[in-house]
N, C-alpha and C positions, 0 to 999 in steps of 0.2 A: 079556774082557765088560765085569770091573768097572773097565778104564782107560775102556771109552766112555763110561758114565755121566759120569764127571768132566770128559772132554773135552766132553762135551756140555751140562754145568752150566756151563763155563766159558765156551765160545761163546756161550752163552744170556746169561750175565752181563758180556760184550762188547759183544753188541747191545744191552742194556739201557743200559749206561754211553754208549756212542756214541750210541743214540736220544735220552737225555735231555741229552747236550750239546750235539745238534744242536739240540733244542728250545729251551735256554736261550741260545744262538748267536741262534737266530732271533728270539727275543723282544727281546734287546738290538741288535739289527744294526739298525733302522731308526731310533733315536734317534742312535746313534753315526754312522752314514753320514749323517742330515741334519744335525749338528752340524758334522762335518767338510764336507760341503758348502755350510752356509752359512757355515762360514769361509773356504772356497775362494774363496766366490762373493764373498764381503764383502771379502777381499782384492786377487779380481781388479776389482772394480768400483771399491774407492778407487783403486786405480793407474790404471784407465782415467778415473775421474772427475777425478782430478789431471793427468792427462795432457792430456785433453779440455778442461778448464776454462783450463790452461796455455794451450794452443793458442787457445782460443775469447776469453778474455779481451781479449789487445791487439787483436783483430781487429774483434769484433763487439760492439761496444757498445751499439747497438740491442737486440740480445736480451737483453741483460743486464738489461731493464729489467722482465720477468717471472720474473727470478732465472733459476738456474742448469739448464741442460738436463738432468743425471743428477743422481739423489740417491745419494749414500752410503748403503749399507745398515746399515755396521757404525758402533760408536761412535766409532773411531778416526778417522775421517772427518767428525766433529763440527767439528773447528778448520778444514777446509777448507771447509766448509759456512758456517759463518760468516764466513771470510774473503772467499769468493765473495759471500755476499749483500751483506755490507760493500761491497765492490767494484760490485756492480749496482747498488746502491741510491745510491753517489755519479754513477756511469758515468749512470743514468738519471737525475740531475737536472742534470748536466750537459747532458744531450742534450735537457731540457725535458719528458720523461716520467717517469712514475712518482712516487714518492713525493719530496718537497723536503725537504733536510735544514733544520732549525731553526737559524738562526745563535744562537749562545749567547753570541758575542762581545760583550761591554758596548762601548758607545762610550766613546771617550777623554775624560775628564774635560779640562777647562779649564786650559790650563798658565797660568803666569806671564805669559808671553810675550803670552796671546790679550786680556790685561787692558790697561786704561790703567795706566799707572806714571809716578809725577812725581816731580820734585825741583825742589827749590828750593836756588840757591847763592849767598846773600849775599856780596861779597866786597867787599876795598878793595885798591886800587891804585895804589902809591907811583910816579906816572909822571912822568918828567921830560917836561920841554916844549921843543923845539927848532924853531925855522923862523920863518915871516914872518906877520905880521898886518897888517893894513890897510882903512882905510875911504878910499874916493876916491882921491885924491893922497898921501897920509899913509899911510906904513908904519913897522913897527917889527921889528926883529930879538929875537926872545926864546930865551934858553938858560938855563933853567932844570931844575937837576940833583933826582934825585927826593929828596935830601937838604933842597932849599931847599923841597920840596913843603909841608913841615909850618909853615913861616912864610906861604907865599903861599895855601896852600889854605882857602878860605871854607866852601865845604859840598861834601860829595860822597855820592851815592846811588847805590848799584852793584848788578846781582844779575843774576843767569842763571835762567830756569823754563825747564824741558823736560818736555813729554809724550809719552811713547813707547807704541805698540801695536803687538804684532809687529814688523814690518818699519818701519812708518810712525813718522817722528820728527817732530816741532814742538819748534821752540828759539827763545828769545828772548833776548834780553841788552838790557838798559837802562841806562843812564849819565849821570848830571849832574853837572857840575863845575862848580865856581867859582873860578876863580885868579885872585888880581890881582898883577903882577908889578912890582916897582918896581926892576928891575934892566935891564931892558929898554933897548936902544940906539937912541937918538932919532935919530940922524942930526946932522948939522953945521948945521940951520938952529936947533934946539933943545938947551937945556941939560938937559933931563932929560925923562923920559916914565914915567907910570904905565899900565901897561896891564893890565885886565881883560878877561878872557874867561868866557865861560858858556857851556859846550857842553852841548849834550841827544843823546843818540845812543840808535836805538833798533834793533835786528835783528831781524825775526820772519824766519825762516826756517822752510823745510819740506825734510825730507831722508827718505833711504830708505837703511836699512839693507844694504850691499853684503855684509857678512861678519859672521858672528856666532858663537862658540863659546863657548858656557855652560861647557864643561870648563876651559878656558885662561882664561876670562874677556877674551877679546881680541873686538873689534867695529870695524867700520870703516864710518862714516856718508858719503854722497855728501848736502851742503846746496847750497840755492838759496834765494836770499830778495832783499832789498832793507835799504838802510840809510839810515835816515833822519836827517840831520842838521839841528839848529838851532842856528846859531852867531851869540853876541850879543859884539860888540867895544865897548869903551869906553877910547878913546887921551887921556889928560891930559898936554899937553906942557906944559913948562915955559919960562919965556921965555929966549931965545937971541939969534939976530939976526932972527929974527920974535917977535912977542909971543906970551904965553901963548895955547894954546889946546885946547879940547876937541872931541873928535870921536866920534860913536856912531855904531854901524850892526850891522843883524842881515841875516842871510840863510837860508834856509829851501831845502834841496834833497834827490834822493833817487838813490841808487847802485844799480844792480844788483849782486849778488855770487853767487858760487858759491865753493863750497870743499868740503873734507874734515875730518873728524874722526876721530880713531881712539884705542882705550882697549886696554890690555892689562894683565892682573895678573902683579905679580911673585912674589907670595906671598900668603897668605890676607888679611893685611893691607894689604899695601901694591900700588901700581897705579900706571902711567903714563899720561899721555894729553896729546893736541894737537891743534892747530885751526889749520887754514890757509884763507885766503878770500882772494879779488881781486875787484876789479870796478871800476866807473865809470858815468858818463851825466851826472849832475848835475856830478861834479866831473871833473878830468883824468882822475885815477886814485887807487884806494884798494887796500890790502892790508893784512893783519892776520896777525898771526901769536902762537900760544900754545903753550908746551911746558912742561910741569910735571908734576908727580905728586900721589899722595894719600896718605892713611893712613884706612882704616876703623876709626875707634873702636868705633863698634857696626855693626850689619848697616844701619842705616837713618840713620846719620851718619858724614860722611867730613871729614878736614881735607884741604884744597888748597891748593897752591902753586904757583908757578911763575915764569916771566918772560912778557912780554905787548907785544908792539909794535904800534902802530895809525898807518898814515901815510895822510895825505889831502894832494891838490893842489887846491885851488878857488881859481880866480881867473876872476871873471865880475862884470859889473855893477856895477865900483870897488867890489870886496869881494875881498880875499886872506886866506885862509886854508890856508897851506901848510906844514903840522905835522905833526911826527911826536912821538909818545908815545911811551915805553918805561920799562920797568922791573918790579920783582917784584910778583908778586899775590898775596893772601894769603885764603883763604874757607872756607865751613864749607857743606857738601851735607847736605839733608835729604831724603831719599826718605820717600814715602809712596804 
């Protein structure tokens, strides 16, 4: 009988402890279960959101205007929501719906090529003179080397002016030279002749930049314009078979010309340049070639040197000027 009360007590104790555990577990189970449920649902929703949005984004741009169809419940899906919302906004703006993205790109500043750039280059041309000049039925043969020009040259004014904006090029070349040659050949009828030539040449040209590479300093321009001539000839013949006589005459004419001009940098300081043109109209034919280089003393000042040839054949209205001028040329270029 004594063991029965102990068994009864132990049994009661076990029941009491079991009841207490059940109450404790029952009290804690809803929170834990809910937490597990939320996390499980969040994971499921996140995966479904990612899969669904990956499937929807490429195919349904118009649906994106109102945002994504499925919202992720967990914090882990925030980055997905942000990406989708951004894509939706871009897609909506592209289709003309929803908010429009503000253009934050600033307008490009005007580059130097969009502004007018100018260059003035006075030069001196040690040009020899070879050919035939004449007035009426009297002509002389001229053969002046450029070393003789220092003795024959009376006056010279030469310069090039250039204006450029973008691909548009405006170019003018002006030359006025007065030469007196006492070594001209008079022919068999006279003992001597003193030949004087005054030439005014003006070349206004309009050009277009076909190629421009600022990184290498290379450019190619196509040019077209006119070459305006005024030539005055004064022939003073000494007495020979015929008595001494003096003949004067002048002519004006205009030639249409087309040509090319190029430039390329050899280094930061050195560059090469060249120009060629040809044409006619007033004269039978005229052409010109210049090849040379330069040295940039400063960013806006350059020394220019080279060799130039200018040829013209005019023989009209009892006036002859069939001359070839050639020789070294030197100048300065001022940019502003």
